C-alpha positions in Angstrom: -23.8 94.7 -230.7 -23.1 92.1 -233.6 -22.1 89.7 -230.9 -25.1 90.5 -228.8 -27.7 89.8 -231.6 -26.0 86.7 -232.5 -25.9 85.1 -228.9 -29.7 84.1 -229.0 -29.6 82.9 -232.4 -26.5 80.7 -231.4 -28.2 79.7 -228.4 -31.1 78.5 -230.1 -29.4 76.8 -232.8 -27.3 74.8 -230.1 -30.5 73.8 -228.4 -32.3 72.6 -231.3 -30.5 69.1 -231.9 -31.0 68.3 -228.2 -34.7 69.3 -228.4 -35.0 67.0 -231.4 -33.5 64.0 -229.8 -35.5 64.6 -226.5 -38.5 64.9 -228.9 -37.6 61.4 -230.6 -37.1 59.7 -227.1 -40.7 61.0 -226.0 -41.8 58.6 -229.2 -39.7 55.8 -227.9 -41.2 56.2 -224.5 -44.9 56.6 -225.6 -44.9 54.2 -228.5 -42.6 51.4 -227.2 -41.3 51.5 -223.5 -44.7 52.7 -221.8 -46.8 50.1 -223.4 -44.3 47.4 -222.6 -43.7 48.4 -218.9 -46.9 50.3 -217.8 -49.7 49.2 -220.6 -53.0 51.1 -219.6 -51.5 52.6 -216.5 -51.6 56.7 -215.9 -48.3 58.1 -215.0 -48.0 61.6 -213.4 -44.7 63.4 -214.5 -43.4 65.4 -211.5 -40.6 66.1 -209.3 -42.6 66.1 -206.1 -42.3 62.6 -205.1 -38.9 61.7 -206.4 -35.7 63.6 -207.8 -33.3 62.4 -210.5 -29.8 63.7 -210.5 -27.5 63.1 -213.4 -25.0 65.1 -215.5 -26.0 66.7 -218.5 -23.0 65.6 -220.2 -21.5 62.1 -219.3 -17.4 62.3 -218.5 -17.4 58.8 -219.0 -20.5 57.0 -220.7 -19.5 53.8 -219.1 -19.8 55.4 -215.7 -22.7 57.9 -215.4 -23.5 58.7 -211.9 -27.1 59.0 -211.3 -29.2 59.3 -207.9 -32.8 59.0 -207.3 -33.9 60.9 -204.0 -37.4 60.2 -202.5 -39.3 63.4 -201.1 -41.8 61.1 -199.0 -41.3 59.2 -195.6 -41.0 55.5 -195.8 -44.0 54.6 -193.4 -46.1 51.3 -193.0 -49.3 53.3 -194.3 -47.3 55.3 -197.0 -44.2 54.5 -198.8 -42.4 53.9 -202.4 -42.6 50.5 -203.2 -40.6 50.3 -206.3 -38.5 52.5 -208.6 -38.0 51.6 -212.3 -34.8 53.0 -214.1 -34.8 53.2 -217.9 -32.5 54.9 -220.3 -34.7 55.3 -223.7 -31.9 55.1 -226.3 -29.9 52.3 -224.7 -29.9 49.1 -226.8 -31.5 47.3 -223.9 -33.4 50.4 -221.9 -34.1 48.4 -218.6 -31.5 49.6 -216.2 -33.0 48.2 -213.1 -36.1 47.8 -210.8 -35.6 48.6 -207.2 -37.8 47.5 -204.4 -38.2 49.1 -201.1 -40.0 48.8 -197.8 -41.0 50.9 -194.9 -37.8 49.4 -193.2 -35.6 51.0 -196.0 -36.0 54.3 -194.4 -35.7 56.4 -197.6 -36.5 55.1 -201.0 -33.4 56.4 -202.1 -30.7 54.7 -204.9 -27.7 55.7 -206.0 -25.5 53.9 -208.9 -23.1 54.2 -212.0 -24.7 53.3 -215.1 -23.9 53.0 -219.0 -25.5 55.5 -221.5 -25.1 54.5 -224.8 -26.2 57.7 -226.8 -27.9 61.1 -226.0 -30.8 60.0 -224.1 -33.5 60.8 -221.4 -33.0 58.7 -218.3 -36.3 57.9 -216.7 -37.1 57.0 -213.1 -40.6 55.8 -212.3 -41.7 55.6 -208.7 -44.7 53.0 -207.8 -46.5 54.2 -204.4 -47.6 51.4 -202.2 -51.3 52.4 -203.5 -50.4 51.8 -206.9 -50.0 55.5 -208.1 -47.2 55.9 -210.5 -44.6 59.1 -210.5 -42.2 59.9 -213.1 -39.1 62.0 -213.5 -36.2 62.1 -216.0 -33.2 64.0 -217.0 -31.6 64.2 -220.7 -27.9 63.0 -220.8 -25.5 63.4 -223.5 -23.2 60.5 -223.8 -21.9 58.2 -226.5 -20.8 54.4 -226.4 -21.3 53.5 -222.9 -22.6 50.1 -223.8 -19.8 49.4 -226.2 -16.9 50.9 -224.1 -13.9 48.2 -224.4 -13.6 45.8 -221.5 -9.8 46.8 -221.0 -7.0 44.7 -220.5 -7.7 43.5 -216.8 -10.5 41.3 -217.4 -8.7 38.2 -215.7 -7.9 40.3 -212.8 -11.7 41.4 -212.7 -12.7 37.7 -213.2 -10.1 36.6 -210.2 -12.2 38.7 -207.7 -15.7 38.1 -209.1 -18.5 38.1 -206.7 -16.5 39.9 -203.7 -18.9 42.0 -201.9 -18.3 44.7 -199.3 -20.4 46.9 -197.3 -19.4 50.3 -196.3 -21.1 52.8 -193.7 -19.6 56.1 -193.8 -21.0 57.6 -190.4 -21.8 56.0 -187.1 -24.8 53.9 -187.3 -27.9 55.5 -185.5 -30.7 53.1 -184.2 -34.1 53.8 -185.4 -32.9 56.1 -188.0 -32.3 55.6 -191.7 -28.6 55.1 -192.5 -26.9 55.4 -195.7 -25.0 52.2 -196.7 -22.9 51.5 -199.8 -22.9 48.0 -201.3 -19.8 47.3 -203.8 -19.9 44.1 -205.9 -16.8 43.1 -207.8 -18.1 42.1 -211.2 -17.0 43.0 -214.7 -20.9 43.2 -215.8 -20.0 42.6 -219.4 -22.7 43.9 -221.9 -22.3 41.6 -224.7 -21.2 44.4 -227.0 -17.9 45.2 -225.9 -14.5 43.9 -227.3 -12.0 42.3 -225.5 -8.7 44.5 -225.7 -6.3 41.4 -225.6 -8.4 38.9 -227.9 -10.3 41.4 -229.9 -13.3 39.3 -229.6 -16.7 40.4 -228.2 -17.3 38.8 -225.0 -20.8 37.3 -224.3 -22.8 39.1 -221.8 -22.2 38.4 -218.1 -24.0 40.5 -215.6 -25.6 40.9 -212.2 -29.2 40.3 -212.4 -30.5 40.0 -208.8 -29.5 41.8 -205.7 -31.3 41.4 -202.3 -30.1 42.9 -199.2 -31.8 42.4 -195.9 -31.1 43.2 -192.1 -32.1 40.5 -189.8 -34.0 38.8 -192.3 -36.1 41.7 -193.3 -35.9 43.0 -196.9 -34.4 46.5 -197.1 -33.5 46.5 -200.8 -34.3 44.1 -203.6 -33.2 44.8 -207.2 -33.3 43.2 -210.7 -30.5 44.7 -212.8 -29.2 44.4 -216.3 -26.4 45.5 -218.6 -26.8 49.1 -218.3 -25.4 48.9 -214.6 -21.8 49.9 -214.8 -18.8 47.6 -214.1 -18.2 46.6 -210.3 -21.9 47.8 -209.5 -22.0 50.0 -206.4 -25.1 51.0 -204.9 -26.0 53.6 -202.3 -29.2 53.2 -200.3 -30.7 53.2 -196.7 -31.8 51.0 -194.0 -33.2 51.4 -190.6 -31.7 49.2 -187.7 -33.6 49.0 -184.4 -31.0 47.2 -182.8 -27.9 45.5 -183.7 -27.9 42.6 -186.2 -26.6 41.2 -189.7 -26.8 43.1 -192.9 -26.7 40.7 -195.7 -26.3 40.9 -199.3 -27.2 38.0 -202.0 -26.1 38.8 -205.5 -26.8 36.3 -208.4 -25.4 37.0 -212.1 -26.4 35.5 -215.5 -25.1 35.1 -219.0 -27.2 35.6 -222.0 -26.7 34.7 -225.7 -27.6 38.1 -226.9 -27.1 41.5 -225.3 -30.7 42.6 -226.1 -32.5 39.4 -225.3 -33.4 37.6 -222.3 -35.1 34.3 -223.8 -31.8 32.3 -223.8 -29.7 32.9 -220.6 -27.7 30.5 -218.2 -28.0 30.5 -214.5 -25.1 32.1 -212.9 -23.8 32.0 -209.4 -24.8 33.7 -206.1 -22.5 35.5 -204.0 -23.2 36.5 -200.2 -21.8 38.5 -197.7 -22.7 39.6 -194.2 -22.0 42.7 -192.4 -22.4 43.0 -188.6 -24.0 46.1 -187.7 -23.9 47.8 -184.1 -25.8 50.7 -183.4 
């Protein structure tokens, strides 16, 4: 009986720190992030249009798997145009902005991200009529943006810019097909120590991703340091016939990890994949 009486108290006490952190995140969202990205715009919080999947506790804060799933069909009349992903408590909260078209088939996007401390992760969808919908998940993590680069940076740089497409199932014409885009890139945050030299490396990360099929946009993304090393994206496209799935990836280097006013133009890497439905 003593244990059963204590359990509710223990449970509530355990939840209090999480609730306090989540409440602080709402202050950051309301006072900083929402005015910066959506000044004067109304946003409805709901899982009816998109849903966000993320672990409650990250096994590896530098490789946190997240998935945004859409609940509406992509048609010319009504479709999700854009999804913005933010991590409230990251040093640079912007994770990425992902643009979709009716040719995307589904406005779904899955990736691995860095989470630097306990935080809400937010996904905000913009419908083609301008309406904004938001969903969020609270994730417990620590040190994702400053996790050491490791001892294999030279190896990572030797395969810099290599791109691969992977389709796990047989391609079906006229239907949404899931595709995986894998990019070899260390995606250095500018807050990580090189395990060999013991110096903090300047940021160097993928900033633009453009995927087309037969010249028509499928996925266009602007990304930043919160995307994990070796960026890996899963999304959909609809092939009406055989053709070329093409990726163009551009990177950049910035003097400071949390500012984008002094950055150097990087390189563009491309890859084309033949698709035969």
